[in-house]
N, C-alpha and C positions, 0 to 999 in steps of 0.2 A: 555676541552682543551682550553687554552687561544689562542687568535688570533696569537700571536707571535710564540707560540709553534706549532700551526697548520701550519703556513707558513714555519717554519724550517723543519717540516716533509714533506711538499710538495716538497721543494727543494731537500731533501734527496732522496725521492722516484723517482722524475724525473731524478735525476743524476744517481742513482743506476740502473735504468731500461732503461736509454737512451731515456726516453720519457714516458709520461702517458696521458691518455685521461681524460677529465673532469669527465666522468661517473665512470671511475676506481678510481679516487681520491675521489669522493663523496661517493662511496660505502665503500672504505677502511677507510676513516676518519669519516664516518657517519655524514656528513654535506650536505646541499643542493647543487645542481649544481650551483645555483646563488651565494652562498657563495664562492664556489671554484673558479668561474670565477672572482669574485672581488679580491680574493687573488692572482690569476694569474696576473691580471692587475697590482696590487701593486708590486708583485715580479718582473715583467718585467720592471717596471719603476725604480726599484732599480738595474737592471742589473743582477739579480740572476737566472732568467730563461728566455726562449724565448717562447712566446705564438705561437701556431700553430692552424690551423683549427681543433677544437675539442679537444684540449689539450695543452700540453707544452713539450718542449724539453730543454736540458741543454743549458745554455748561451754560453758554449764553443763549440757550434756546427758549427763553421764557417769554418771547414776544408773542403777539397775537397771531402772527402768521409765520409758521416755521417753513423753511425750504423743503422742497420735495425730498431731497436726499435724507433729511432727518426723519421725515414721516415714513419713508420707505422701510427703514429698519425698526421703527417703533411699533410694538405690538405685531411683529411680523408673523408669528405663528397663528395668531388670531385672524389676521387678514387672509392668510392662506386658507384656513378652514372656512372662512366666510366665502372666499372666492370659489372653493370647491362646491359648496352648496348652491350658491347663486347661479353658477354656470349651468346647473341642471334645468334652469328655466328657459334656455334657448332651444328653439325648435327649428327644424329644417325649413328654409325659406323665409325665416324671420328677417326683418330689418331691425338691427339692434344698435342702439345708441349707447356709447360709453362716455360718461362724464370723465373729465380729467381727474386723476387721483391715484394714490398708491393702492387703495383697496380695489378700485375698478380695474386696475392693471392686473391684480391677482385673479379677478373674475375672467378677464380675457385669456390669461395663461391657462386657466383650468378648463376652458371649453373644449370638449373632445372634437374630433374631426366631424364637422357638420357644415352643410352647405347653407351659409347665411351671409347677409351683407352687414358690414360694420360701418358705423359712422361715429366720429369722435372729434373732439377739439384738442386731442393730445397726440402730437406727432409720434412720440415714442410708442404709444399704444397701437397706433396705426401700423407702424413697422412690425410690432410683435405679431399681430394677426395676419398681416400680409405675407410674412415669411412662411405661413402655413396655408398659403393659396386662398385666403379669404379676401373677398372683394372689399377693400377698405376705402372709405370716403373721409377726407379731411375737410373741416369747415373753412379753413383759411382764417386769416385774421392776424392780429399782433400777438407775438409770443411773449408770455410772462415767464422769464427764466426761473423765478422763484418757485413757481408751481408747475412749469412746463405745459401750461394751458394756453390755447389760442383764444383770444377775446376780442371785443371791439365790434364796430359796425359790420365788417365783412362777415365775421363769424355769426353774428346775429341774423343778418340777411339770409345766409345759407341755411341755418337751422330753421328759420321761419318758413322756408319753402319745403322742408322735409317732413315726412310722416314716419313714425317709428312704431313697430309692434311692441318693442320692449326697450326700456331705459334702465341702465344700471347707474344709479345716482349715489354720489358721495356727499358728505356734509362735514363741516368743521364742528358743528354743534347741533344738538337735538334737545329741544326743551318743550315742556308741556304747553307753555303759553306762546313762546316765540317761534315754535316750529323748527324749520331747518334754516340754518344761517351760516354765513361765511364772512371772512374779514374784508373781502374786496368787492367793490360795487360792480366792476366789469364782469367778474366771474359770476356774481349773483345774477346779473342780467342774462348771461348765457344759460345758467342752470334753470332759471325760470322759464325760458323759452323751450328748453329740452323737455321739461315737465309738461308744458302745454301741448307739445307735439307728439307725446307718447301715449299709446293706448294702455300700456301697463307700466307701472313704475316700481322697480325693485330697489329699495334703499339698502345700501351695504355700509354698515358702520359698526365699529367695535364699541364696547361699553364705555371707553374713556370719553366718548362724546356726549354721554347721557347727562342731562341736567345743565349743560352749558349753553350760553348764548354768545354769538359772535356779532359783528357789526351790522350786517345786512341780512335780513330774512328774505328767503327766495321761494319758499313753499310752505304751505300749511301741512299739518300731519295727515289730513284726510286726502291729500293728493298722492300719497304713497299707498300702494296696494300690499306690499310685502316688505317687512324689515328682516334682514338676515344679520344676525349679530352673535356675539360670543357669550352674552349673559343676558338673562331676562331683565327687562326694565322693572323698576319698582316705584312705589309711591305715586306721585302726581303724573309722572310720565307714563307709567303703565295704565293708569286710568284714562288718560287722554288718548293714548293709542287705541285702547279698547273702544272708547267713545267714537273715535274716527274710523272704526272698522278696519284697522290695519292688522293684518296677520303678522305675528312675530314668530320667527323660527330661530331657536338657539342652537348653535353648533358647538361641538366639543373640540378641544385642542389637545 
């Protein structure tokens, strides 16, 4: 395969799948990771894709709500490290709620063999934990393909009847004044209910979310107990988190 053809294939795969990792592209195209990384640098300079940590996403991903496939490969190493640390919060016998998202998925993958009950509005995450003999509960509801989250009245009714020892919560944006926010009203309603029904809330968010605001706020900062992230917040956000008595734990990648 000539370099030009290989690069065209990379753009096609990244676009069709809403994002690909370097490892995925190297395996599929049968070229080294170093070659794929060079191609991604060239393609980004041409404006044909956008590089992310560990892979690439389509160049047209500047919208307010990126598809799950794009978010899955963006800041991947950071999300893995966050997941490894956050997973340590799970105790035997816990009822654990997982918000839908790429970072909460990494938390689920990192939990060691433990007897706990999982509840989630993300079918893919439910399958992930069920394959390890974890009792998994799905909320039901309408599936949003863009984020792979179940939302709507059915999901809200189910969550409203549940009680959680622990919630792993994701967010699109984290701001000192707006708190936690997301682009979609239906997802905001589900997240808000999850927070209300949880005894302890662990927010998992990489530093790219700091200082941003999205369309709908769904929780105040003081509703989180612990923030696990890859970089310490600074400025107004750091002050607001301290005032809200949120413990911040920074992980290394």
